[in-house]
FILUMDREN-236702 format. One line per field, with one value per atom (N, C-alpha, C, O): atom name; residue number from 1; x, y, z; residue in three letters. Coordinates in Angstrom, 1 decimal, decimal comma. Example, Ala and Ser with C-alpha at 12.3 -4.5 7.8 and 13.67 -1.06 7.14 Angstrom:
BEGIN
atom: [N|CA|C|O|N|CA|C|O] .
nr: [1|1|1|1|2|2|2|2] .
px: [13,2|12,3|13,2|14,2|12,8|13,7|12,9|13,4] .
py: [-5,7|-4,5|-3,3|-3,3|-2,2|-1,1|0,0|1,1] .
pz: [7,8|7,8|7,8|8,5|7,1|7,1|7,9|8,0] .
rest: [ala|ala|ala|ala|ser|ser|ser|ser] .
//
This chain:
BEGIN
atom: [N|CA|C|O|N|CA|C|O|N|CA|C|O|N|CA|C|O|N|CA|C|O|N|CA|C|O|N|CA|C|O|N|CA|C|O|N|CA|C|O|N|CA|C|O|N|CA|C|O|N|CA|C|O|N|CA|C|O|N|CA|C|O|N|CA|C|O|N|CA|C|O|N|CA|C|O|N|CA|C|O|N|CA|C|O|N|CA|C|O|N|CA|C|O|N|CA|C|O|N|CA|C|O|N|CA|C|O|N|CA|C|O|N|CA|C|O|N|CA|C|O|N|CA|C|O|N|CA|C|O|N|CA|C|O|N|CA|C|O|N|CA|C|O|N|CA|C|O|N|CA|C|O|N|CA|C|O|N|CA|C|O|N|CA|C|O|N|CA|C|O|N|CA|C|O|N|CA|C|O|N|CA|C|O|N|CA|C|O|N|CA|C|O|N|CA|C|O|N|CA|C|O|N|CA|C|O|N|CA|C|O|N|CA|C|O|N|CA|C|O|N|CA|C|O|N|CA|C|O|N|CA|C|O|N|CA|C|O|N|CA|C|O|N|CA|C|O|N|CA|C|O|N|CA|C|O|N|CA|C|O|N|CA|C|O|N|CA|C|O|N|CA|C|O|N|CA|C|O|N|CA|C|O|N|CA|C|O|N|CA|C|O|N|CA|C|O|N|CA|C|O|N|CA|C|O|N|CA|C|O|N|CA|C|O|N|CA|C|O|N|CA|C|O|N|CA|C|O|N|CA|C|O|N|CA|C|O|N|CA|C|O|N|CA|C|O|N|CA|C|O|N|CA|C|O|N|CA|C|O|N|CA|C|O|N|CA|C|O|N|CA|C|O|N|CA|C|O] .
nr: [1|1|1|1|2|2|2|2|3|3|3|3|4|4|4|4|5|5|5|5|6|6|6|6|7|7|7|7|8|8|8|8|9|9|9|9|10|10|10|10|11|11|11|11|12|12|12|12|13|13|13|13|14|14|14|14|15|15|15|15|16|16|16|16|17|17|17|17|18|18|18|18|19|19|19|19|20|20|20|20|21|21|21|21|22|22|22|22|23|23|23|23|24|24|24|24|25|25|25|25|26|26|26|26|27|27|27|27|28|28|28|28|29|29|29|29|30|30|30|30|31|31|31|31|32|32|32|32|33|33|33|33|34|34|34|34|35|35|35|35|36|36|36|36|37|37|37|37|38|38|38|38|39|39|39|39|40|40|40|40|41|41|41|41|42|42|42|42|43|43|43|43|44|44|44|44|45|45|45|45|46|46|46|46|47|47|47|47|48|48|48|48|49|49|49|49|50|50|50|50|51|51|51|51|52|52|52|52|53|53|53|53|54|54|54|54|55|55|55|55|56|56|56|56|57|57|57|57|58|58|58|58|59|59|59|59|60|60|60|60|61|61|61|61|62|62|62|62|63|63|63|63|64|64|64|64|65|65|65|65|66|66|66|66|67|67|67|67|68|68|68|68|69|69|69|69|70|70|70|70|71|71|71|71|72|72|72|72|73|73|73|73|74|74|74|74|75|75|75|75|76|76|76|76|77|77|77|77|78|78|78|78|79|79|79|79|80|80|80|80|81|81|81|81|82|82|82|82|83|83|83|83|84|84|84|84] .
px: [103,4|103,3|103,7|104,7|102,9|103,2|104,5|104,8|105,2|106,4|106,2|105,3|106,9|106,8|106,9|107,9|106,0|106,0|105,5|105,4|105,0|104,5|103,1|102,3|102,9|101,6|100,8|101,4|99,5|98,7|97,9|97,5|97,7|96,9|95,5|95,3|94,5|93,2|92,7|93,0|92,1|91,7|90,2|89,5|89,6|88,2|87,6|88,3|86,3|85,6|85,8|86,0|85,7|85,8|87,2|87,3|88,3|89,6|89,8|90,4|89,3|89,3|88,6|89,1|87,4|86,6|87,3|87,3|87,9|88,6|89,8|90,1|90,5|91,7|91,3|92,0|90,2|89,7|89,4|89,7|88,7|88,3|89,5|89,5|90,5|91,7|92,4|92,9|92,4|93,1|92,3|92,9|90,9|90,1|90,2|90,0|90,6|90,9|92,2|92,5|93,1|94,3|95,6|96,7|95,4|96,6|97,3|96,7|98,6|99,4|99,2|98,8|99,5|99,4|100,3|99,9|101,5|102,4|101,9|102,0|101,3|100,7|99,5|99,4|98,6|97,5|98,0|97,5|98,9|99,5|100,1|99,8|100,8|101,4|100,3|100,4|99,3|98,3|97,4|97,0|97,2|96,3|97,0|96,4|98,3|99,2|98,9|98,7|98,9|98,7|100,1|100,9|100,5|101,9|102,2|103,3|101,1|101,4|100,7|99,5|101,5|101,0|100,2|99,2|100,6|99,9|98,4|97,6|98,1|96,7|95,8|94,7|96,3|95,6|95,1|94,0|96,1|95,8|94,6|93,8|94,7|93,7|92,3|91,3|92,3|91,1|90,5|89,3|91,3|90,9|90,2|89,2|90,8|90,3|88,9|88,0|88,9|87,6|86,5|85,3|86,9|86,0|85,4|84,2|86,3|85,9|84,9|84,0|85,2|84,4|83,1|82,0|83,1|81,9|81,4|80,4|82,0|81,6|82,0|82,9|81,3|81,7|81,5|82,2|80,6|80,4|81,7|81,9|82,6|83,8|84,8|85,8|84,6|85,5|85,2|86,0|84,1|83,6|84,4|84,5|85,0|85,7|84,8|84,1|84,7|83,7|84,4|83,8|85,7|86,4|86,2|86,3|85,8|85,7|84,3|83,3|84,3|83,0|82,4|83,2|81,2|80,5|80,8|80,5|81,3|81,6|80,3|79,5|80,2|79,0|77,8|76,7|78,0|76,8|76,1|76,8|74,9|74,1|74,2|73,8|74,7|74,8|73,5|73,4|72,4|71,1|70,6|70,1|70,9|70,5|71,3|70,8|72,6|73,4|72,9|72,9|72,5|72,0|70,7|70,5|69,8|68,5|68,7|68,0|69,7|70,0|70,5|70,1|71,4|71,9|70,8|70,8|69,8|68,7|67,9|67,4|67,6|66,8|67,5|66,8|68,8|69,5|69,5|69,4|69,6|69,6|68,2|68,2|67,2|65,8|65,5|64,6|66,3|66,0|66,5|66,4] .
py: [93,0|94,4|94,9|94,3|95,8|96,3|97,1|97,8|97,0|97,8|98,9|98,8|99,9|101,1|100,7|100,0|101,1|100,8|99,5|99,1|98,7|97,4|97,5|98,3|96,6|96,6|95,4|94,3|95,5|94,4|93,9|94,7|92,6|92,0|91,7|91,2|91,9|91,6|90,5|90,6|89,5|88,3|88,3|88,5|88,0|87,9|86,7|85,7|86,7|85,6|84,4|83,3|84,5|83,3|82,7|81,5|83,5|83,0|82,2|81,1|82,8|82,2|80,8|79,8|80,8|79,6|78,5|77,4|79,0|78,0|77,4|76,2|78,3|77,8|76,8|75,8|77,1|76,1|74,8|73,8|74,9|73,6|72,8|71,6|73,5|72,8|72,2|71,0|72,8|72,3|71,0|70,0|71,1|70,0|68,8|67,7|69,1|68,0|67,3|66,3|67,9|67,3|68,0|67,5|69,1|69,8|70,4|70,8|70,6|71,2|72,8|73,3|73,4|74,9|75,5|76,5|75,0|75,5|75,4|76,3|74,2|74,0|75,0|75,5|75,1|76,0|77,5|78,2|77,9|79,2|79,5|80,6|78,6|78,8|78,8|79,6|77,9|77,8|79,1|79,5|79,7|80,8|82,1|83,2|82,1|83,3|84,0|85,2|83,2|83,8|84,0|83,0|85,2|85,5|85,0|84,7|84,9|84,6|83,2|83,1|82,2|80,8|80,8|80,0|81,6|81,6|82,1|81,7|82,8|83,2|82,0|82,0|81,0|79,8|79,1|78,6|79,1|78,6|79,3|78,7|80,7|81,5|81,2|81,1|81,2|80,9|79,6|79,4|78,6|77,2|77,2|76,6|77,9|78,0|78,7|78,2|79,8|80,6|79,7|79,8|79,0|78,1|77,0|76,7|76,4|75,4|75,9|75,2|77,1|77,7|78,3|78,1|79,0|79,7|79,3|79,8|78,4|78,0|79,1|79,8|79,1|80,1|81,5|82,4|81,7|83,1|83,6|84,8|82,7|83,2|83,7|84,3|83,4|83,9|85,3|85,9|85,8|87,1|88,2|88,2|89,2|90,3|91,4|91,9|91,6|92,6|93,9|94,8|94,1|95,3|96,5|97,6|96,3|97,4|98,0|97,4|99,3|100,0|99,7|99,4|99,9|99,7|100,9|102,1|100,7|101,8|102,2|101,5|103,6|104,1|104,1|104,2|104,1|104,1|105,5|106,5|105,5|106,7|107,5|107,0|108,7|109,6|109,9|110,0|110,0|110,3|109,1|109,3|107,9|106,7|106,6|106,3|107,0|107,0|108,0|107,7|109,1|110,2|109,7|109,9|109,1|108,6|107,5|107,5|106,6|105,6|106,2|105,7|107,2|107,8|108,5|108,5|109,2|109,8|108,8|109,0|107,6|106,6|106,1|105,8|105,9|105,3|106,3|105,9|107,6|108,6|108,8|109,2|108,4|108,5|107,3|107,4|106,2|105,0|105,2|104,2] .
pz: [53,7|53,5|52,1|51,5|51,6|50,3|50,2|51,2|49,1|49,0|48,0|47,2|48,1|47,3|45,8|45,4|45,0|43,6|43,2|42,0|44,2|43,9|43,3|43,6|42,3|41,6|42,0|42,3|42,1|42,6|41,4|40,5|41,4|40,3|40,8|41,9|39,9|40,3|39,3|38,1|39,9|39,0|39,0|40,1|37,9|37,8|38,5|38,9|38,8|39,4|38,6|39,2|37,3|36,4|36,5|36,5|36,6|36,7|38,0|38,1|39,1|40,4|40,4|40,9|39,8|39,7|38,9|39,3|37,8|37,0|37,7|37,6|38,4|39,2|40,3|40,4|41,0|42,0|41,3|41,9|40,2|39,5|39,1|39,2|38,6|38,2|39,3|39,2|40,5|41,7|42,2|42,6|42,1|42,5|41,6|42,0|40,3|39,4|39,6|39,0|40,5|40,8|40,3|40,5|39,6|39,2|40,3|41,3|40,2|41,3|41,2|40,2|42,3|42,3|41,3|40,6|41,1|40,1|38,7|37,9|38,4|37,1|36,8|35,7|37,8|37,7|37,5|36,6|38,3|38,2|36,8|36,3|36,3|35,0|33,9|32,9|34,0|33,0|32,9|31,8|34,1|34,1|34,3|34,5|34,3|34,4|35,7|35,7|36,8|38,2|38,8|38,9|39,1|39,6|41,0|41,3|41,9|43,2|43,5|43,6|43,7|43,9|45,3|45,4|46,2|47,5|47,4|48,2|46,3|46,1|45,9|46,4|45,3|45,0|46,4|46,5|47,3|48,6|49,3|49,9|49,2|49,8|49,1|49,8|47,8|47,1|47,4|47,6|47,6|47,9|49,3|49,5|50,3|51,6|51,6|52,2|50,9|50,8|50,1|50,5|49,1|48,4|49,3|49,3|50,1|51,0|52,1|52,5|52,6|53,7|53,2|53,8|52,0|51,6|50,2|49,7|49,5|48,2|47,2|47,5|46,1|45,0|45,5|45,1|46,5|47,1|47,7|47,7|48,2|48,8|47,8|48,2|46,5|45,5|45,0|44,2|45,4|44,9|45,7|46,9|44,9|45,5|45,9|45,1|47,2|47,7|48,1|48,7|47,8|48,2|47,3|47,7|46,1|45,1|45,2|45,5|44,9|44,7|43,4|42,4|43,3|42,0|41,1|41,5|39,9|39,0|38,4|37,9|38,3|37,7|38,5|38,0|39,9|40,7|40,6|40,4|40,8|40,7|42,0|43,0|41,9|43,1|43,8|45,0|43,0|43,5|44,4|45,5|43,9|44,7|46,0|47,0|45,9|47,1|48,1|49,3|47,7|48,6|49,2|50,4|48,4|48,9|50,0|51,0|49,8|50,7|52,1|53,1|52,0|53,1|53,9|55,2|53,2|53,9|54,6|55,7|54,0|54,6|55,8|56,8|55,8|56,9|58,1|59,2|57,7|58,8|59,5|60,6|58,8|59,4|60,3|61,1|60,2|61,0|62,4|63,2] .
rest: [met|met|met|met|ala|ala|ala|ala|lys|lys|lys|lys|lys|lys|lys|lys|gly|gly|gly|gly|gln|gln|gln|gln|thr|thr|thr|thr|phe|phe|phe|phe|his|his|his|his|his|his|his|his|tyr|tyr|tyr|tyr|ser|ser|ser|ser|phe|phe|phe|phe|glu|glu|glu|glu|thr|thr|thr|thr|lys|lys|lys|lys|lys|lys|lys|lys|lys|lys|lys|lys|ala|ala|ala|ala|val|val|val|val|ala|ala|ala|ala|met|met|met|met|arg|arg|arg|arg|leu|leu|leu|leu|glu|glu|glu|glu|gly|gly|gly|gly|met|met|met|met|thr|thr|thr|thr|lys|lys|lys|lys|lys|lys|lys|lys|glu|glu|glu|glu|val|val|val|val|ala|ala|ala|ala|ser|ser|ser|ser|ala|ala|ala|ala|leu|leu|leu|leu|gln|gln|gln|gln|ile|ile|ile|ile|ser|ser|ser|ser|asp|asp|asp|asp|ile|ile|ile|ile|gly|gly|gly|gly|arg|arg|arg|arg|leu|leu|leu|leu|lys|lys|lys|lys|val|val|val|val|trp|trp|trp|trp|met|met|met|met|arg|arg|arg|arg|lys|lys|lys|lys|tyr|tyr|tyr|tyr|arg|arg|arg|arg|glu|glu|glu|glu|leu|leu|leu|leu|gly|gly|gly|gly|glu|glu|glu|glu|glu|glu|glu|glu|gly|gly|gly|gly|leu|leu|leu|leu|val|val|val|val|asp|asp|asp|asp|arg|arg|arg|arg|arg|arg|arg|arg|arg|arg|arg|arg|lys|lys|lys|lys|ile|ile|ile|ile|ile|ile|ile|ile|gly|gly|gly|gly|ser|ser|ser|ser|asp|asp|asp|asp|pro|pro|pro|pro|asp|asp|asp|asp|thr|thr|thr|thr|asp|asp|asp|asp|arg|arg|arg|arg|glu|glu|glu|glu|glu|glu|glu|glu|lys|lys|lys|lys|glu|glu|glu|glu|gln|gln|gln|gln|leu|leu|leu|leu|ser|ser|ser|ser|gln|gln|gln|gln|val|val|val|val] .
//
């Protein structure tokens, strides 16, 4: 559970991919975390599990909205969905 004032770190797809590759080469979680400045070693375990299950697609962060999305396109999509 998040604590008040806690900050969360977001890692790029490339960083995740590099971390997985380093683990597959035999480096320890601690070594990878210090080399890539990853604050939570447990993240590596999660990334490895997702990589094994889904491949590189599992490393993509799908939680964020697309920045700069066109409001007109969003409105058109909503209208199309309501007509179905």
